N, CA, C and O atoms as a Maestro MAE file, in Angstrom:
{
 s_m_m2io_version
 :::
 2.0.0
}

f_m_ct {
 s_m_title
 :::
 protein
 m_atom[272] {
  # First column is atom index #
  i_m_mmod_type
  r_m_x_coord
  r_m_y_coord
  r_m_z_coord
  i_m_residue_number
  s_m_chain_name
  s_m_pdb_residue_name
  s_m_pdb_atom_name
  i_m_atomic_number
  :::
  1 25 -2.666 -3.744 -17.385 1 A "MET " " N  " 7
  2 3 -3.537 -2.797 -16.623 1 A "MET " " CA " 6
  3 2 -3.558 -3.495 -15.086 1 A "MET " " C  " 6
  4 15 -3.641 -4.697 -14.834 1 A "MET " " O  " 8
  5 25 -3.470 -2.520 -14.264 2 A "ILE " " N  " 7
  6 3 -3.219 -2.891 -12.758 2 A "ILE " " CA " 6
  7 2 -4.738 -2.584 -12.222 2 A "ILE " " C  " 6
  8 15 -5.291 -1.487 -12.300 2 A "ILE " " O  " 8
  9 25 -5.274 -3.728 -11.686 3 A "TYR " " N  " 7
  10 3 -6.560 -3.565 -11.030 3 A "TYR " " CA " 6
  11 2 -6.605 -3.185 -9.459 3 A "TYR " " C  " 6
  12 15 -5.878 -3.725 -8.625 3 A "TYR " " O  " 8
  13 25 -7.360 -2.391 -9.228 4 A "MET " " N  " 7
  14 3 -7.404 -1.941 -7.793 4 A "MET " " CA " 6
  15 2 -8.816 -1.413 -7.369 4 A "MET " " C  " 6
  16 15 -9.681 -1.172 -8.211 4 A "MET " " O  " 8
  17 25 -8.978 -1.272 -6.249 5 A "SER " " N  " 7
  18 3 -10.508 -0.728 -5.789 5 A "SER " " CA " 6
  19 2 -10.242 0.679 -5.642 5 A "SER " " C  " 6
  20 15 -9.115 1.159 -5.524 5 A "SER " " O  " 8
  21 25 -11.281 1.296 -5.654 6 A "ASN " " N  " 7
  22 3 -11.304 2.850 -5.421 6 A "ASN " " CA " 6
  23 2 -10.716 3.227 -4.178 6 A "ASN " " C  " 6
  24 15 -10.021 4.243 -4.163 6 A "ASN " " O  " 8
  25 25 -10.910 2.468 -2.972 7 A "GLU " " N  " 7
  26 3 -10.127 2.891 -2.003 7 A "GLU " " CA " 6
  27 2 -8.657 2.746 -2.001 7 A "GLU " " C  " 6
  28 15 -7.951 3.572 -1.423 7 A "GLU " " O  " 8
  29 25 -8.184 1.758 -2.606 8 A "THR " " N  " 7
  30 3 -6.586 1.589 -2.801 8 A "THR " " CA " 6
  31 2 -6.190 2.763 -3.637 8 A "THR " " C  " 6
  32 15 -5.164 3.369 -3.330 8 A "THR " " O  " 8
  33 25 -6.960 3.174 -4.747 9 A "ARG " " N  " 7
  34 3 -6.482 4.244 -5.620 9 A "ARG " " CA " 6
  35 2 -6.447 5.563 -4.760 9 A "ARG " " C  " 6
  36 15 -5.553 6.399 -4.894 9 A "ARG " " O  " 8
  37 25 -7.361 5.672 -3.976 10 A "ALA " " N  " 7
  38 3 -7.520 7.073 -3.123 10 A "ALA " " CA " 6
  39 2 -6.279 6.884 -2.055 10 A "ALA " " C  " 6
  40 15 -5.609 7.874 -1.759 10 A "ALA " " O  " 8
  41 25 -6.017 5.745 -1.546 11 A "PHE " " N  " 7
  42 3 -4.741 5.687 -0.755 11 A "PHE " " CA " 6
  43 2 -3.547 5.997 -1.402 11 A "PHE " " C  " 6
  44 15 -2.778 6.814 -0.898 11 A "PHE " " O  " 8
  45 25 -3.259 5.356 -2.626 12 A "LEU " " N  " 7
  46 3 -2.146 5.554 -3.402 12 A "LEU " " CA " 6
  47 2 -2.176 7.142 -3.647 12 A "LEU " " C  " 6
  48 15 -1.168 7.768 -3.321 12 A "LEU " " O  " 8
  49 25 -3.081 7.717 -4.105 13 A "ARG " " N  " 7
  50 3 -3.140 9.244 -4.634 13 A "ARG " " CA " 6
  51 2 -2.686 10.003 -3.547 13 A "ARG " " C  " 6
  52 15 -2.010 11.004 -3.781 13 A "ARG " " O  " 8
  53 25 -2.965 9.666 -2.337 14 A "GLU " " N  " 7
  54 3 -2.646 10.474 -1.176 14 A "GLU " " CA " 6
  55 2 -1.401 10.252 -0.615 14 A "GLU " " C  " 6
  56 15 -0.803 11.193 -0.094 14 A "GLU " " O  " 8
  57 25 -0.822 8.890 -0.654 15 A "ASN " " N  " 7
  58 3 0.337 8.623 0.026 15 A "ASN " " CA " 6
  59 2 1.590 8.331 -1.038 15 A "ASN " " C  " 6
  60 15 2.714 8.780 -0.812 15 A "ASN " " O  " 8
  61 25 1.337 7.669 -2.020 16 A "LEU " " N  " 7
  62 3 2.308 7.254 -3.055 16 A "LEU " " CA " 6
  63 2 1.738 7.672 -4.543 16 A "LEU " " C  " 6
  64 15 1.343 6.843 -5.363 16 A "LEU " " O  " 8
  65 25 1.760 8.934 -4.729 17 A "PRO " " N  " 7
  66 3 0.973 9.338 -6.160 17 A "PRO " " CA " 6
  67 2 1.804 9.092 -7.291 17 A "PRO " " C  " 6
  68 15 1.216 9.024 -8.370 17 A "PRO " " O  " 8
  69 25 3.142 8.932 -7.284 18 A "ASP " " N  " 7
  70 3 3.808 8.276 -8.275 18 A "ASP " " CA " 6
  71 2 3.604 7.004 -8.786 18 A "ASP " " C  " 6
  72 15 3.761 6.647 -9.954 18 A "ASP " " O  " 8
  73 25 3.154 6.175 -7.597 19 A "SER " " N  " 7
  74 3 2.937 4.587 -8.116 19 A "SER " " CA " 6
  75 2 1.652 4.683 -9.002 19 A "SER " " C  " 6
  76 15 1.428 3.669 -9.662 19 A "SER " " O  " 8
  77 25 0.820 5.652 -9.130 20 A "LEU " " N  " 7
  78 3 -0.264 5.361 -10.019 20 A "LEU " " CA " 6
  79 2 0.025 5.449 -11.436 20 A "LEU " " C  " 6
  80 15 -0.876 5.369 -12.271 20 A "LEU " " O  " 8
  81 25 1.502 5.644 -11.808 21 A "GLN " " N  " 7
  82 3 1.798 5.693 -13.151 21 A "GLN " " CA " 6
  83 2 2.578 4.408 -13.447 21 A "GLN " " C  " 6
  84 15 3.180 4.297 -14.515 21 A "GLN " " O  " 8
  85 25 2.581 3.410 -12.502 22 A "ALA " " N  " 7
  86 3 3.091 2.153 -12.628 22 A "ALA " " CA " 6
  87 2 2.452 1.251 -13.726 22 A "ALA " " C  " 6
  88 15 1.246 1.385 -13.934 22 A "ALA " " O  " 8
  89 25 3.118 0.404 -14.397 23 A "THR " " N  " 7
  90 3 2.524 -0.411 -15.477 23 A "THR " " CA " 6
  91 2 2.698 -2.033 -14.827 23 A "THR " " C  " 6
  92 15 2.063 -2.969 -15.314 23 A "THR " " O  " 8
  93 25 3.537 -2.189 -13.800 24 A "ASP " " N  " 7
  94 3 3.718 -3.507 -13.272 24 A "ASP " " CA " 6
  95 2 3.231 -3.296 -11.569 24 A "ASP " " C  " 6
  96 15 3.459 -2.376 -10.782 24 A "ASP " " O  " 8
  97 25 2.608 -4.350 -11.447 25 A "VAL " " N  " 7
  98 3 2.160 -4.213 -9.986 25 A "VAL " " CA " 6
  99 2 3.160 -4.142 -8.892 25 A "VAL " " C  " 6
  100 15 3.011 -3.570 -7.812 25 A "VAL " " O  " 8
  101 25 4.328 -4.878 -9.364 26 A "ASN " " N  " 7
  102 3 5.251 -4.944 -8.431 26 A "ASN " " CA " 6
  103 2 6.157 -3.678 -7.945 26 A "ASN " " C  " 6
  104 15 6.864 -3.531 -6.948 26 A "ASN " " O  " 8
  105 25 5.831 -2.754 -9.138 27 A "ASP " " N  " 7
  106 3 6.350 -1.436 -8.930 27 A "ASP " " CA " 6
  107 2 5.420 -0.414 -8.013 27 A "ASP " " C  " 6
  108 15 5.718 0.770 -7.849 27 A "ASP " " O  " 8
  109 25 4.388 -0.973 -7.507 28 A "ILE " " N  " 7
  110 3 3.764 -0.429 -6.373 28 A "ILE " " CA " 6
  111 2 3.918 -1.188 -5.156 28 A "ILE " " C  " 6
  112 15 4.069 -0.587 -4.092 28 A "ILE " " O  " 8
  113 25 3.894 -2.534 -5.206 29 A "LEU " " N  " 7
  114 3 4.010 -3.251 -3.964 29 A "LEU " " CA " 6
  115 2 5.117 -3.032 -3.215 29 A "LEU " " C  " 6
  116 15 5.035 -3.096 -1.988 29 A "LEU " " O  " 8
  117 25 6.454 -2.707 -3.925 30 A "ILE " " N  " 7
  118 3 7.701 -2.726 -3.223 30 A "ILE " " CA " 6
  119 2 7.651 -1.459 -2.502 30 A "ILE " " C  " 6
  120 15 7.813 -1.470 -1.282 30 A "ILE " " O  " 8
  121 25 7.429 -0.281 -3.177 31 A "PRO " " N  " 7
  122 3 7.255 0.809 -2.340 31 A "PRO " " CA " 6
  123 2 6.083 0.911 -1.254 31 A "PRO " " C  " 6
  124 15 6.286 1.477 -0.180 31 A "PRO " " O  " 8
  125 25 4.918 0.372 -1.559 32 A "LEU " " N  " 7
  126 3 4.053 0.302 -0.392 32 A "LEU " " CA " 6
  127 2 4.413 -0.363 0.800 32 A "LEU " " C  " 6
  128 15 4.041 -0.025 1.924 32 A "LEU " " O  " 8
  129 25 5.274 -1.485 0.482 33 A "ASP " " N  " 7
  130 3 5.777 -2.276 1.547 33 A "ASP " " CA " 6
  131 2 6.617 -1.470 2.352 33 A "ASP " " C  " 6
  132 15 6.485 -1.508 3.575 33 A "ASP " " O  " 8
  133 25 7.510 -0.706 1.789 34 A "ALA " " N  " 7
  134 3 8.403 -0.029 2.462 34 A "ALA " " CA " 6
  135 2 7.636 1.250 3.103 34 A "ALA " " C  " 6
  136 15 8.118 1.698 4.143 34 A "ALA " " O  " 8
  137 25 6.661 1.776 2.649 35 A "TRP " " N  " 7
  138 3 5.860 2.937 3.260 35 A "TRP " " CA " 6
  139 2 5.240 2.155 4.558 35 A "TRP " " C  " 6
  140 15 5.402 2.725 5.637 35 A "TRP " " O  " 8
  141 25 4.608 1.018 4.559 36 A "ILE " " N  " 7
  142 3 4.016 0.403 5.482 36 A "ILE " " CA " 6
  143 2 5.125 0.386 6.613 36 A "ILE " " C  " 6
  144 15 4.850 0.849 7.720 36 A "ILE " " O  " 8
  145 25 6.384 -0.147 6.341 37 A "PHE " " N  " 7
  146 3 7.394 -0.224 7.406 37 A "PHE " " CA " 6
  147 2 7.806 1.065 8.255 37 A "PHE " " C  " 6
  148 15 8.128 1.104 9.443 37 A "PHE " " O  " 8
  149 25 7.711 2.117 7.325 38 A "VAL " " N  " 7
  150 3 8.043 3.451 7.697 38 A "VAL " " CA " 6
  151 2 6.832 4.333 8.373 38 A "VAL " " C  " 6
  152 15 6.972 4.972 9.416 38 A "VAL " " O  " 8
  153 25 5.819 4.273 7.733 39 A "HIS " " N  " 7
  154 3 4.684 4.969 8.516 39 A "HIS " " CA " 6
  155 2 3.700 4.270 8.892 39 A "HIS " " C  " 6
  156 15 2.888 4.825 9.632 39 A "HIS " " O  " 8
  157 25 3.515 3.117 8.576 40 A "GLY " " N  " 7
  158 3 2.058 2.212 9.258 40 A "GLY " " CA " 6
  159 2 2.566 1.350 10.450 40 A "GLY " " C  " 6
  160 15 1.913 0.329 10.665 40 A "GLY " " O  " 8
  161 25 3.630 1.603 11.258 41 A "MET " " N  " 7
  162 3 3.916 0.646 12.313 41 A "MET " " CA " 6
  163 2 3.899 1.301 13.471 41 A "MET " " C  " 6
  164 15 4.471 2.391 13.438 41 A "MET " " O  " 8
  165 25 3.335 0.923 14.679 42 A "GLY " " N  " 7
  166 3 3.475 1.625 15.910 42 A "GLY " " CA " 6
  167 2 4.888 1.409 16.466 42 A "GLY " " C  " 6
  168 15 5.787 0.841 15.845 42 A "GLY " " O  " 8
  169 25 4.996 1.949 17.772 43 A "PRO " " N  " 7
  170 3 6.365 1.802 18.453 43 A "PRO " " CA " 6
  171 2 6.882 0.473 18.761 43 A "PRO " " C  " 6
  172 15 6.070 -0.443 18.894 43 A "PRO " " O  " 8
  173 25 8.112 0.257 18.890 44 A "GLU " " N  " 7
  174 3 8.651 -0.859 19.493 44 A "GLU " " CA " 6
  175 2 8.286 -1.233 20.835 44 A "GLU " " C  " 6
  176 15 7.945 -0.282 21.538 44 A "GLU " " O  " 8
  177 25 8.267 -2.402 21.389 45 A "PRO " " N  " 7
  178 3 8.615 -3.634 20.939 45 A "PRO " " CA " 6
  179 2 7.349 -4.214 20.073 45 A "PRO " " C  " 6
  180 15 7.585 -5.126 19.280 45 A "PRO " " O  " 8
  181 25 6.285 -3.816 20.176 46 A "GLU " " N  " 7
  182 3 5.053 -4.406 19.616 46 A "GLU " " CA " 6
  183 2 5.008 -4.478 18.055 46 A "GLU " " C  " 6
  184 15 4.799 -5.478 17.368 46 A "GLU " " O  " 8
  185 25 5.267 -3.098 17.614 47 A "CYS " " N  " 7
  186 3 5.451 -2.793 16.093 47 A "CYS " " CA " 6
  187 2 4.345 -3.383 15.410 47 A "CYS " " C  " 6
  188 15 4.529 -4.040 14.386 47 A "CYS " " O  " 8
  189 25 2.986 -3.164 15.993 48 A "GLU " " N  " 7
  190 3 1.650 -3.215 15.554 48 A "GLU " " CA " 6
  191 2 1.261 -2.363 14.562 48 A "GLU " " C  " 6
  192 15 1.642 -1.205 14.731 48 A "GLU " " O  " 8
  193 25 0.628 -2.574 13.590 49 A "LEU " " N  " 7
  194 3 0.060 -1.620 12.637 49 A "LEU " " CA " 6
  195 2 -0.815 -0.668 13.078 49 A "LEU " " C  " 6
  196 15 -1.770 -1.018 13.771 49 A "LEU " " O  " 8
  197 25 -0.625 0.631 12.753 50 A "ASN " " N  " 7
  198 3 -1.417 1.680 13.124 50 A "ASN " " CA " 6
  199 2 -2.398 1.902 12.405 50 A "ASN " " C  " 6
  200 15 -2.482 1.117 11.461 50 A "ASN " " O  " 8
  201 25 -3.380 2.850 12.484 51 A "ASP " " N  " 7
  202 3 -4.676 3.115 11.450 51 A "ASP " " CA " 6
  203 2 -4.145 3.296 10.123 51 A "ASP " " C  " 6
  204 15 -4.814 2.804 9.215 51 A "ASP " " O  " 8
  205 25 -3.014 3.938 9.804 52 A "ALA " " N  " 7
  206 3 -2.470 4.114 8.307 52 A "ALA " " CA " 6
  207 2 -1.873 2.819 7.873 52 A "ALA " " C  " 6
  208 15 -1.899 2.497 6.685 52 A "ALA " " O  " 8
  209 25 -1.283 1.989 8.880 53 A "GLY " " N  " 7
  210 3 -0.749 0.894 8.402 53 A "GLY " " CA " 6
  211 2 -1.811 -0.089 8.083 53 A "GLY " " C  " 6
  212 15 -1.630 -0.912 7.186 53 A "GLY " " O  " 8
  213 25 -2.955 -0.045 8.798 54 A "VAL " " N  " 7
  214 3 -3.916 -0.904 8.300 54 A "VAL " " CA " 6
  215 2 -4.663 -0.541 6.979 54 A "VAL " " C  " 6
  216 15 -5.133 -1.443 6.287 54 A "VAL " " O  " 8
  217 25 -4.770 0.692 6.643 55 A "ARG " " N  " 7
  218 3 -5.388 1.001 5.470 55 A "ARG " " CA " 6
  219 2 -4.375 0.546 4.389 55 A "ARG " " C  " 6
  220 15 -4.802 -0.067 3.411 55 A "ARG " " O  " 8
  221 25 -2.908 0.844 4.530 56 A "ALA " " N  " 7
  222 3 -1.960 0.491 3.482 56 A "ALA " " CA " 6
  223 2 -1.937 -0.916 3.313 56 A "ALA " " C  " 6
  224 15 -1.790 -1.409 2.195 56 A "ALA " " O  " 8
  225 25 -2.083 -1.667 4.438 57 A "GLN " " N  " 7
  226 3 -2.088 -3.217 4.357 57 A "GLN " " CA " 6
  227 2 -3.128 -3.686 3.602 57 A "GLN " " C  " 6
  228 15 -2.925 -4.628 2.837 57 A "GLN " " O  " 8
  229 25 -4.389 -3.099 3.708 58 A "ALA " " N  " 7
  230 3 -5.587 -3.301 2.930 58 A "ALA " " CA " 6
  231 2 -5.286 -3.097 1.378 58 A "ALA " " C  " 6
  232 15 -5.631 -3.929 0.539 58 A "ALA " " O  " 8
  233 25 -4.631 -1.948 1.078 59 A "ALA " " N  " 7
  234 3 -4.331 -1.546 -0.244 59 A "ALA " " CA " 6
  235 2 -3.355 -2.711 -0.853 59 A "ALA " " C  " 6
  236 15 -3.631 -3.261 -1.920 59 A "ALA " " O  " 8
  237 25 -2.367 -2.992 -0.203 60 A "TYR " " N  " 7
  238 3 -1.251 -4.031 -0.675 60 A "TYR " " CA " 6
  239 2 -2.032 -5.391 -0.839 60 A "TYR " " C  " 6
  240 15 -1.731 -6.137 -1.771 60 A "TYR " " O  " 8
  241 25 -3.108 -5.753 0.121 61 A "ASP " " N  " 7
  242 3 -3.564 -6.977 -0.133 61 A "ASP " " CA " 6
  243 2 -4.474 -6.888 -1.280 61 A "ASP " " C  " 6
  244 15 -4.437 -7.827 -2.075 61 A "ASP " " O  " 8
  245 25 -5.420 -5.759 -1.538 62 A "ASP " " N  " 7
  246 3 -6.243 -5.627 -2.701 62 A "ASP " " CA " 6
  247 2 -5.263 -5.790 -4.173 62 A "ASP " " C  " 6
  248 15 -5.502 -6.553 -5.109 62 A "ASP " " O  " 8
  249 25 -4.232 -4.930 -4.062 63 A "LEU " " N  " 7
  250 3 -3.375 -5.186 -5.330 63 A "LEU " " CA " 6
  251 2 -2.746 -6.485 -5.436 63 A "LEU " " C  " 6
  252 15 -2.748 -7.102 -6.501 63 A "LEU " " O  " 8
  253 25 -2.178 -6.954 -4.322 64 A "TYR " " N  " 7
  254 3 -1.632 -8.408 -4.490 64 A "TYR " " CA " 6
  255 2 -2.802 -9.409 -4.942 64 A "TYR " " C  " 6
  256 15 -2.517 -10.161 -5.873 64 A "TYR " " O  " 8
  257 25 -4.038 -9.498 -4.409 65 A "TYR " " N  " 7
  258 3 -4.894 -10.435 -4.827 65 A "TYR " " CA " 6
  259 2 -5.699 -10.086 -5.988 65 A "TYR " " C  " 6
  260 15 -6.497 -10.947 -6.360 65 A "TYR " " O  " 8
  261 25 -5.643 -8.903 -6.686 66 A "SER " " N  " 7
  262 3 -6.402 -8.524 -7.728 66 A "SER " " CA " 6
  263 2 -5.640 -8.694 -9.177 66 A "SER " " C  " 6
  264 15 -6.120 -8.706 -10.311 66 A "SER " " O  " 8
  265 25 -4.378 -8.812 -8.762 67 A "ASN " " N  " 7
  266 3 -3.392 -8.908 -10.030 67 A "ASN " " CA " 6
  267 2 -2.290 -9.776 -9.821 67 A "ASN " " C  " 6
  268 15 -1.113 -9.430 -9.721 67 A "ASN " " O  " 8
  269 25 -2.906 -11.323 -9.739 68 A "ASP " " N  " 7
  270 3 -1.988 -12.385 -9.604 68 A "ASP " " CA " 6
  271 2 -1.531 -12.931 -10.980 68 A "ASP " " C  " 6
  272 15 -0.729 -13.862 -11.039 68 A "ASP " " O  " 8
  :::
 }
 m_bond[271] {
  # First column is bond index #
  i_m_from
  i_m_to
  i_m_order
  :::
  1 1 2 1
  2 2 3 1
  3 3 4 2
  4 3 5 1
  5 5 6 1
  6 6 7 1
  7 7 8 2
  8 7 9 1
  9 9 10 1
  10 10 11 1
  11 11 12 2
  12 11 13 1
  13 13 14 1
  14 14 15 1
  15 15 16 2
  16 15 17 1
  17 17 18 1
  18 18 19 1
  19 19 20 2
  20 19 21 1
  21 21 22 1
  22 22 23 1
  23 23 24 2
  24 23 25 1
  25 25 26 1
  26 26 27 1
  27 27 28 2
  28 27 29 1
  29 29 30 1
  30 30 31 1
  31 31 32 2
  32 31 33 1
  33 33 34 1
  34 34 35 1
  35 35 36 2
  36 35 37 1
  37 37 38 1
  38 38 39 1
  39 39 40 2
  40 39 41 1
  41 41 42 1
  42 42 43 1
  43 43 44 2
  44 43 45 1
  45 45 46 1
  46 46 47 1
  47 47 48 2
  48 47 49 1
  49 49 50 1
  50 50 51 1
  51 51 52 2
  52 51 53 1
  53 53 54 1
  54 54 55 1
  55 55 56 2
  56 55 57 1
  57 57 58 1
  58 58 59 1
  59 59 60 2
  60 59 61 1
  61 61 62 1
  62 62 63 1
  63 63 64 2
  64 63 65 1
  65 65 66 1
  66 66 67 1
  67 67 68 2
  68 67 69 1
  69 69 70 1
  70 70 71 1
  71 71 72 2
  72 71 73 1
  73 73 74 1
  74 74 75 1
  75 75 76 2
  76 75 77 1
  77 77 78 1
  78 78 79 1
  79 79 80 2
  80 79 81 1
  81 81 82 1
  82 82 83 1
  83 83 84 2
  84 83 85 1
  85 85 86 1
  86 86 87 1
  87 87 88 2
  88 87 89 1
  89 89 90 1
  90 90 91 1
  91 91 92 2
  92 91 93 1
  93 93 94 1
  94 94 95 1
  95 95 96 2
  96 95 97 1
  97 97 98 1
  98 98 99 1
  99 99 100 2
  100 99 101 1
  101 101 102 1
  102 102 103 1
  103 103 104 2
  104 103 105 1
  105 105 106 1
  106 106 107 1
  107 107 108 2
  108 107 109 1
  109 109 110 1
  110 110 111 1
  111 111 112 2
  112 111 113 1
  113 113 114 1
  114 114 115 1
  115 115 116 2
  116 115 117 1
  117 117 118 1
  118 118 119 1
  119 119 120 2
  120 119 121 1
  121 121 122 1
  122 122 123 1
  123 123 124 2
  124 123 125 1
  125 125 126 1
  126 126 127 1
  127 127 128 2
  128 127 129 1
  129 129 130 1
  130 130 131 1
  131 131 132 2
  132 131 133 1
  133 133 134 1
  134 134 135 1
  135 135 136 2
  136 135 137 1
  137 137 138 1
  138 138 139 1
  139 139 140 2
  140 139 141 1
  141 141 142 1
  142 142 143 1
  143 143 144 2
  144 143 145 1
  145 145 146 1
  146 146 147 1
  147 147 148 2
  148 147 149 1
  149 149 150 1
  150 150 151 1
  151 151 152 2
  152 151 153 1
  153 153 154 1
  154 154 155 1
  155 155 156 2
  156 155 157 1
  157 157 158 1
  158 158 159 1
  159 159 160 2
  160 159 161 1
  161 161 162 1
  162 162 163 1
  163 163 164 2
  164 163 165 1
  165 165 166 1
  166 166 167 1
  167 167 168 2
  168 167 169 1
  169 169 170 1
  170 170 171 1
  171 171 172 2
  172 171 173 1
  173 173 174 1
  174 174 175 1
  175 175 176 2
  176 175 177 1
  177 177 178 1
  178 178 179 1
  179 179 180 2
  180 179 181 1
  181 181 182 1
  182 182 183 1
  183 183 184 2
  184 183 185 1
  185 185 186 1
  186 186 187 1
  187 187 188 2
  188 187 189 1
  189 189 190 1
  190 190 191 1
  191 191 192 2
  192 191 193 1
  193 193 194 1
  194 194 195 1
  195 195 196 2
  196 195 197 1
  197 197 198 1
  198 198 199 1
  199 199 200 2
  200 199 201 1
  201 201 202 1
  202 202 203 1
  203 203 204 2
  204 203 205 1
  205 205 206 1
  206 206 207 1
  207 207 208 2
  208 207 209 1
  209 209 210 1
  210 210 211 1
  211 211 212 2
  212 211 213 1
  213 213 214 1
  214 214 215 1
  215 215 216 2
  216 215 217 1
  217 217 218 1
  218 218 219 1
  219 219 220 2
  220 219 221 1
  221 221 222 1
  222 222 223 1
  223 223 224 2
  224 223 225 1
  225 225 226 1
  226 226 227 1
  227 227 228 2
  228 227 229 1
  229 229 230 1
  230 230 231 1
  231 231 232 2
  232 231 233 1
  233 233 234 1
  234 234 235 1
  235 235 236 2
  236 235 237 1
  237 237 238 1
  238 238 239 1
  239 239 240 2
  240 239 241 1
  241 241 242 1
  242 242 243 1
  243 243 244 2
  244 243 245 1
  245 245 246 1
  246 246 247 1
  247 247 248 2
  248 247 249 1
  249 249 250 1
  250 250 251 1
  251 251 252 2
  252 251 253 1
  253 253 254 1
  254 254 255 1
  255 255 256 2
  256 255 257 1
  257 257 258 1
  258 258 259 1
  259 259 260 2
  260 259 261 1
  261 261 262 1
  262 262 263 1
  263 263 264 2
  264 263 265 1
  265 265 266 1
  266 266 267 1
  267 267 268 2
  268 267 269 1
  269 269 270 1
  270 270 271 1
  271 271 272 2
  :::
 }
}
């Protein structure tokens, strides 16, 4: 079982719905990391997280720390 908060579940349902079928947390973390790189970063050269990136990073952290 993969543990996650309701906020993380809602984020995944909206942005990576197929990941909710995963049985291994790494099968969510890897595509979520790619999603952050593509959709969650502002323009170069700073490449700071945008609002979507902050939400995605919070979901990543929740998954990572809840499923060690």
